[in-house]
C-alpha positions as a Markdown table, in Angstrom:
| # | Residue | x | y | z |
|---|---|---|---|---|
| 1 | Unk | 81.9 | 94.9 | 94.2 |
| 2 | Unk | 85.5 | 94.1 | 95.0 |
| 3 | Unk | 86.8 | 94.1 | 98.5 |
| 4 | Unk | 88.9 | 97.0 | 99.7 |
| 5 | Unk | 92.0 | 94.9 | 99.9 |
| 6 | Unk | 91.7 | 94.2 | 96.1 |
| 7 | Unk | 91.3 | 97.8 | 95.2 |
| 8 | Unk | 94.9 | 98.9 | 95.3 |
| 9 | Unk | 97.6 | 96.7 | 94.0 |
| 10 | Unk | 101.3 | 96.9 | 93.7 |
| 11 | Unk | 102.4 | 95.4 | 90.4 |
| 12 | Unk | 105.7 | 94.5 | 88.7 |
| 13 | Unk | 105.7 | 97.8 | 87.0 |
| 14 | Unk | 109.1 | 99.4 | 86.7 |
| 15 | Unk | 109.1 | 102.7 | 88.6 |
| 16 | Unk | 109.7 | 105.8 | 86.5 |
| 17 | Unk | 108.7 | 104.0 | 83.3 |
| 18 | Unk | 105.7 | 106.1 | 82.6 |
| 19 | Unk | 106.2 | 109.4 | 80.7 |
| 20 | Unk | 103.6 | 112.1 | 80.2 |
| 21 | Unk | 103.4 | 113.7 | 76.8 |
| 22 | Unk | 105.1 | 117.0 | 76.7 |
| 23 | Unk | 105.9 | 117.0 | 80.4 |
| 24 | Unk | 108.6 | 115.6 | 82.6 |
| 25 | Unk | 108.1 | 112.3 | 84.3 |
| 26 | Unk | 106.2 | 112.4 | 87.6 |
| 27 | Unk | 106.8 | 110.2 | 90.6 |
| 28 | Unk | 105.0 | 106.9 | 91.0 |
| 29 | Unk | 102.9 | 108.5 | 93.8 |
| 30 | Unk | 101.0 | 110.4 | 91.2 |
| 31 | Unk | 99.1 | 107.3 | 90.2 |
| 32 | Unk | 96.2 | 105.7 | 92.1 |
| 33 | Unk | 95.5 | 102.1 | 91.2 |
| 34 | Unk | 91.9 | 100.8 | 91.2 |
| 35 | Unk | 90.0 | 97.9 | 89.8 |
| 36 | Unk | 87.0 | 99.9 | 88.5 |
| 37 | Unk | 86.1 | 103.1 | 86.7 |
| 38 | Unk | 84.3 | 106.1 | 88.1 |
| 39 | Unk | 81.0 | 104.4 | 87.1 |
| 40 | Unk | 81.9 | 101.3 | 89.0 |
| 41 | Unk | 82.5 | 99.2 | 85.8 |
| 42 | Unk | 85.9 | 97.5 | 85.4 |
| 43 | Unk | 88.4 | 99.5 | 83.3 |
| 44 | Unk | 89.7 | 97.8 | 80.2 |
| 45 | Unk | 92.9 | 95.7 | 80.7 |
| 46 | Unk | 95.9 | 97.8 | 79.7 |
| 47 | Unk | 94.1 | 101.1 | 80.6 |
| 48 | Unk | 97.1 | 102.3 | 82.7 |
| 49 | Unk | 100.8 | 102.0 | 82.8 |
| 50 | Unk | 102.3 | 98.5 | 82.7 |
| 51 | Unk | 98.9 | 97.2 | 81.5 |
| 52 | Unk | 97.1 | 97.7 | 84.9 |
| 53 | Unk | 93.9 | 99.6 | 85.4 |
| 54 | Unk | 94.9 | 103.0 | 86.7 |
| 55 | Unk | 93.4 | 106.3 | 87.7 |
| 56 | Unk | 95.4 | 109.4 | 87.4 |
| 57 | Unk | 95.1 | 111.1 | 90.8 |
| 58 | Unk | 94.5 | 114.6 | 89.5 |
| 59 | Unk | 91.7 | 113.6 | 87.1 |
| 60 | Unk | 89.5 | 111.3 | 89.2 |
| 61 | Unk | 87.6 | 112.2 | 92.4 |
| 62 | Unk | 90.0 | 111.4 | 95.2 |
| 63 | Unk | 87.4 | 111.2 | 98.0 |
| 64 | Unk | 85.4 | 108.6 | 96.1 |
| 65 | Unk | 88.5 | 106.5 | 95.5 |
| 66 | Unk | 89.6 | 106.8 | 99.2 |
| 67 | Unk | 86.2 | 105.5 | 100.3 |
| 68 | Unk | 87.1 | 102.2 | 98.6 |
| 69 | Unk | 90.9 | 102.2 | 99.2 |
| 70 | Unk | 93.0 | 100.0 | 101.5 |
| 71 | Unk | 96.1 | 102.2 | 101.2 |
| 72 | Unk | 97.1 | 105.7 | 100.0 |
| 73 | Unk | 100.5 | 106.3 | 98.5 |
| 74 | Unk | 101.2 | 110.0 | 99.0 |
| 75 | Unk | 103.8 | 112.7 | 98.9 |
| 76 | Unk | 102.5 | 113.6 | 102.4 |
| 77 | Unk | 100.7 | 116.7 | 101.3 |
| 78 | Unk | 98.4 | 117.9 | 104.0 |
| 79 | Unk | 95.2 | 117.7 | 102.0 |
| 80 | Unk | 95.7 | 114.1 | 100.8 |
| 81 | Unk | 96.9 | 113.1 | 104.3 |
| 82 | Unk | 93.8 | 114.5 | 106.0 |
| 83 | Unk | 91.4 | 113.1 | 103.3 |
| 84 | Unk | 93.0 | 109.7 | 103.8 |
| 85 | Unk | 92.7 | 109.9 | 107.5 |
| 86 | Unk | 89.1 | 111.2 | 107.3 |
| 87 | Unk | 88.3 | 107.9 | 105.5 |
| 88 | Unk | 90.4 | 105.8 | 107.9 |
| 89 | Unk | 92.9 | 104.8 | 105.2 |
| 90 | Unk | 96.5 | 104.2 | 106.2 |
| 91 | Unk | 99.3 | 105.6 | 104.1 |
| 92 | Unk | 102.8 | 105.1 | 102.7 |
| 93 | Unk | 104.3 | 108.6 | 102.5 |
| 94 | Unk | 107.1 | 109.7 | 100.2 |
| 95 | Unk | 107.8 | 113.3 | 101.2 |
| 96 | Unk | 109.4 | 115.6 | 98.6 |
| 97 | Unk | 109.7 | 119.1 | 100.1 |
| 98 | Unk | 108.1 | 122.0 | 101.9 |
| 99 | Unk | 105.9 | 120.8 | 104.8 |
| 100 | Unk | 105.7 | 117.2 | 103.5 |
| 101 | Unk | 108.6 | 115.9 | 105.7 |
| 102 | Unk | 106.8 | 117.3 | 108.7 |
| 103 | Unk | 103.5 | 115.8 | 107.7 |
| 104 | Unk | 105.2 | 112.4 | 107.0 |
| 105 | Unk | 106.8 | 112.5 | 110.4 |
| 106 | Unk | 103.3 | 112.9 | 111.9 |
| 107 | Unk | 102.0 | 110.0 | 109.8 |
| 108 | Unk | 104.8 | 107.8 | 111.3 |
| 109 | Unk | 104.3 | 109.2 | 114.8 |
| 110 | Unk | 100.6 | 108.5 | 114.8 |
| 111 | Unk | 101.1 | 105.0 | 113.5 |
| 112 | Unk | 98.9 | 105.6 | 110.5 |
| 113 | Unk | 101.5 | 104.8 | 107.9 |
| 114 | Unk | 105.1 | 104.3 | 106.9 |
| 115 | Unk | 107.5 | 106.8 | 105.4 |
| 116 | Unk | 110.0 | 106.2 | 102.6 |
| 117 | Unk | 112.4 | 109.1 | 102.2 |
| 118 | Unk | 112.3 | 110.5 | 98.7 |
| 119 | Unk | 116.1 | 110.2 | 98.2 |
| 120 | Unk | 115.9 | 106.5 | 99.3 |
| 121 | Unk | 112.8 | 105.5 | 97.3 |
| 122 | Unk | 113.2 | 102.3 | 95.2 |
| 123 | Unk | 110.7 | 99.7 | 94.1 |
| 124 | Unk | 112.1 | 97.4 | 96.8 |
| 125 | Unk | 111.7 | 99.9 | 99.6 |
| 126 | Unk | 108.3 | 101.0 | 98.4 |
| 127 | Unk | 107.0 | 97.4 | 98.0 |
| 128 | Unk | 108.3 | 96.6 | 101.6 |
| 129 | Unk | 106.5 | 99.7 | 103.0 |
| 130 | Unk | 103.3 | 98.8 | 101.2 |
| 131 | Unk | 103.3 | 95.2 | 102.3 |
| 132 | Unk | 104.0 | 96.2 | 105.9 |
| 133 | Unk | 101.1 | 98.7 | 106.0 |
| 134 | Unk | 98.7 | 96.3 | 104.3 |
| 135 | Unk | 99.7 | 93.3 | 106.4 |
| 136 | Unk | 99.8 | 95.0 | 109.8 |
| 137 | Unk | 96.3 | 95.7 | 111.3 |
| 138 | Unk | 97.7 | 98.4 | 113.7 |
| 139 | Unk | 98.1 | 100.8 | 110.8 |
| 140 | Unk | 94.4 | 100.5 | 109.8 |
| 141 | Unk | 93.4 | 100.7 | 113.4 |
| 142 | Unk | 95.4 | 103.9 | 114.0 |
| 143 | Unk | 93.9 | 105.4 | 110.8 |
| 144 | Unk | 90.4 | 104.5 | 112.0 |
| 145 | Unk | 91.1 | 106.2 | 115.4 |
| 146 | Unk | 92.2 | 109.3 | 113.6 |
| 147 | Unk | 89.1 | 109.2 | 111.5 |
| 148 | Unk | 86.9 | 109.3 | 114.6 |
| 149 | Unk | 89.0 | 112.1 | 116.1 |
| 150 | Unk | 88.6 | 114.1 | 112.9 |
| 151 | Unk | 84.8 | 113.5 | 113.0 |
| 152 | Unk | 84.5 | 114.5 | 116.7 |
| 153 | Unk | 86.5 | 117.7 | 116.1 |
| 154 | Unk | 83.8 | 118.9 | 113.6 |
| 155 | Unk | 86.4 | 121.3 | 112.1 |
| 156 | Unk | 84.2 | 122.5 | 109.2 |
| 157 | Unk | 81.4 | 123.7 | 111.4 |
| 158 | Unk | 83.8 | 125.1 | 114.0 |
| 159 | Unk | 85.6 | 127.1 | 111.3 |
| 160 | Unk | 82.3 | 128.4 | 109.9 |
| 161 | Unk | 81.2 | 129.5 | 113.3 |
| 162 | Unk | 84.5 | 131.4 | 113.9 |
| 163 | Unk | 84.2 | 133.1 | 110.5 |
| 164 | Unk | 80.6 | 134.1 | 111.1 |
| 165 | Unk | 81.4 | 135.5 | 114.5 |
| 166 | Unk | 84.3 | 137.5 | 113.1 |
| 167 | Unk | 82.1 | 138.9 | 110.4 |
| 168 | Unk | 79.4 | 139.9 | 113.0 |
| 169 | Unk | 82.0 | 141.7 | 115.1 |
| 170 | Unk | 83.5 | 143.4 | 112.0 |
């Protein structure tokens, strides 16, 4: 099995070069790079854009990928952010709209990742943010602290208890 640091790679791929049939282009953050398939076997060379093994984020099980990831590139949606933190994975956030700028600000404030504003995203800035997060141990350490905090909060069981109590009361 490959080490976590070899799971996600940034390649020389030209951003925005991938088109989806019948749909408008999606941002580069819609792709998750991995060196193996869902079954754990290597994907064939050229399976993804720019000849790199690639998973499309909406098709593959995100939690399984995050267990093996060294970095998440996200639009700073709350679900992906919390799932990344629950696995102790630091992030590079590219917020687009709605609550995402606020979530991205919290990613930066907690030290669990870097933010690249959507209007300023370029391959150079994205590469710099990725390299900074991957080469600075403080980001991983902060993400691991957040993972422990999430586990200690036991949110799922607490929510279930609140709901069950509300149903008993009527």
